[in-house]
N, C-alpha and C positions, 0 to 999 in steps of 0.2 A: 942497335938504334932505339928499336920501339922501344925494348925492355928498360931501356935508362929513361925515354921519355916517360913513361907510363908511371915506373918508379918514382919520378920527380914530381909526379902530377900533370907532367906536359903530355898533350896530344897531337896527332897530326891531324890536317885537313880529312883523312879517310875514318880515322878515329871518330869524327864528329858525322861524316856523313851516312856511314854504314849503317847505324841505328835507327835511321829515319827514311831509308831509300833512297838516298841522295848521291849525287856523285860529287867528288873532291871540287870539281869545277862550280858547282853549286855554292859550295861552301865558300869559297875565294870570290866568286860573285856577293853574295851577301856579306861578306867584310866589306868589299870595295863599296858597296851602297850603304855602309851605315848599319846593316841590321846588324853585325856584330860588332863588338869592339874590335880594335886593330889587333894583330897576333904579333907577338914577337917573333924576333928571327933567330936562328941558330948561327954560330958562325961560318956555317956554309951558306946562307941566305935561304934555309928551309922556314917555312912558316910551324910555327908552334902555338899551340893554345891550351887552355886552363878549364876544368870546371866550370868557371864562370861563362865561357863562351859556348860551353854544353849547355848550361841552362839559360842564355840568352836565344840560342836556337828553339829550345824546346818553347820557350815564352813566343817567339815568335810565331812556330807553326802552328801553337793554341790560339792565337790571335786571328790566324789567316781566317777559319770558316766563319766566325761571327762577324768581324770587320773588315774582311776583303784582303787580298794583296797590299795595296794601294796603300789604304789607310793602316795595316800592321806593318807596313815599313815605316811609314811618318812617324807611327806610334815608337819604334823599335831607334829610330834616328834621333828623336824627341829625348828619348831616354840616356844614348849612348854618348851624347854632348851633353847629359846634366838639365835638360828642360824638362824636366819632372812635370811641372805645370802643365806645358803645352802636351806633354803625353795624354794627361788626363783630360784636358780639354777636347782632345781628338775623342779620346773614348766616351765622354760627355755626348758630343755630339751625334756619336753612332748612336745611344741608346736613343739619343731623340727621336734620328729617323727612326729607329725601329718601334718605337712608339707611335711614330704617325702613321707608320706603315700597319700598324696594329687598327688604328683609327681608321684610315682609309679602308682597311677590310669590314671592320665593323659596320661602317657608313653603307658597304656596298651588299652586305648582308641585312641590313636594314630596309634598305630600298628594294631588294627582291622579296623579302617577308611581306613588306605593305604593299607590293605589285600581286603577288599569285595569287591572292584571293580575290583580287577583282576582274570578274567575267570579261572576255574580250564583246568587245562590242558588235553586233549584228550589224552587218553591212556598213557603207561608206558613212563617214562625218568630214565635216568641212571645218574652215581652220576659227570660225565663231562658237560654233559649240565646245570646241576643244579647247579654247582657250577659255571660256567659261568656265568650263569642268576644272580645269586647273588652276582657275584663278589668276591669269596672267594673262598679256597683253597678247593682241595675233601679231604684233610688231615681235615680241621674246620668240615666238614659234619660226616664225619666217629667221630669225637670228639662229635659232637651233638649226633650222634647214641647212642655213650656211654652212654651219659648223659640220654636218653631217651627221647630226642628232637624229633627225627624221627624214624620210624620204617621198614625201606626198609625190603622186602623180597629179597632171594638170586634165581637169574635164576640158576634151578635145572642143567642145561646142564654147564652153563660158570662160576656159581657160585658168578656171578656179582649182584651188589646190583641193585636193582630196585624200583625205588621210584615211587608210587604211585599219583594220584591228591590228597589225603588226606595227604600224606607226602608232596608234595609240599607246600600245603598250611600251614603246620607245619613248613617246612623251613624259608616260608616268614614270617612268624610270629615271629620266633625264630630269623629271621633275624634284624628286626624291632627293637625289643626289646635289643637285642646285642647293635645296634647301639646307643640305650638310654642309655646304659653302664649298664644293669643288668645281672646279673650272671646265669649262666647256671643254678644253684641250686634255684635260684629264678623264672626262666622262666619255669622249666620242671612240677610244680604245674599247672600253667594256660595249659600249651600245653594239659595237661591230661584231664583237664575240658574241654576244645575244643573238646578232642581226641572223648571223654565220649559223650559228647552233640553230635556229629556227624556234628558240623559245629560252625560257630562264633555267627550266629543268635541267638540260646538259651542265648547266654552269656548278652545280651544287659541287659535282668532283673535283671542278676546279676549284672552289673556295676550299673543301676540305684540304687538297693538296697546298694551298697559298697558305692556309691556319697551320697545318704540320710545319712547312718551312720556315714561318715566323717563330714557331715554338723552338725548331731545331737551332736557329740563328740565337734564340736567346739562352738557350741550354750551352751553348758554343763559347757566347760571350761570356758567362760564369767560368766555363774551364778557361778561357784566355786570360782572365782575369788574376785566376788563382795563381797561374803559369806567371805573367808578369810581376804580380806581388813577390812571388820567390826569387825573380831574377832582381828586383829592386832591392830585397832586403840582403843579395848578395851582394850586391856593387858596395864599392868603397864610397865614403861620401866624398863630394866635390871639395876640392880646397877651400876652409874658409867655410863651408857650409853643414848643415846637419845632418846626421845618416840618414839614409833612407831608409832603414827598418824604423817602424813605427813603436816608440816604446811600449805601448800596451800589448802589443801582439803578443800571443803566446808563441813560444819556442821560434823566436826569429833566425833565420838561416842567417850564416857566418860567413863570413868572406871564403872563399875557396881557397886552398892551398896550404 
């Protein structure tokens, strides 16, 4: 049975699964989810797949590292129902999110760079001098306090807010990020990390790791795009539609079988 299937270009679930360290149940689940095109059945009811299904599986597994499982699933579902434009839109959205993440990283790095040469304040300061230094209103500092960006203590005699050197550092960092257009709820987690680390220096390792992960994701998107393009080139044209393979593409893949 296995020899006959392979000789005819037909594959069993185990044939697809084995090369990727997957279970046959995973292959069936991918088909049920629309990640793979529907399988044909033998007269005895067994699923049979083709090289087209193998190419679809390779495309999906290549898309996951760059786009995530959910988006990769949506991309494959769209392709398999001949909604190629929707699949391309999903890919564009992932690239836009990656670009936004890169801009966020750049803003954080710039804010920390601008902050690092500033010597810490000696002693404590109050809301007036700090707000003048930043060029903001005292009410803005109080808003930042409610959002957790700064944590001034209160003078026990006067009740005035007293900002320590660490509070000044946090306010300077928050000010830089706000100038970059970031919301308070986006800034608060970073400030919390700076505060728990005791300064900005320990965050350099985190930023290097963040940058490396963005680069890896970008490369993964390139790999996923190539695999998806191969699958699109293998797919038959939808009824009444144009072929999926771009006419100008060098060496387009032909439908398997």
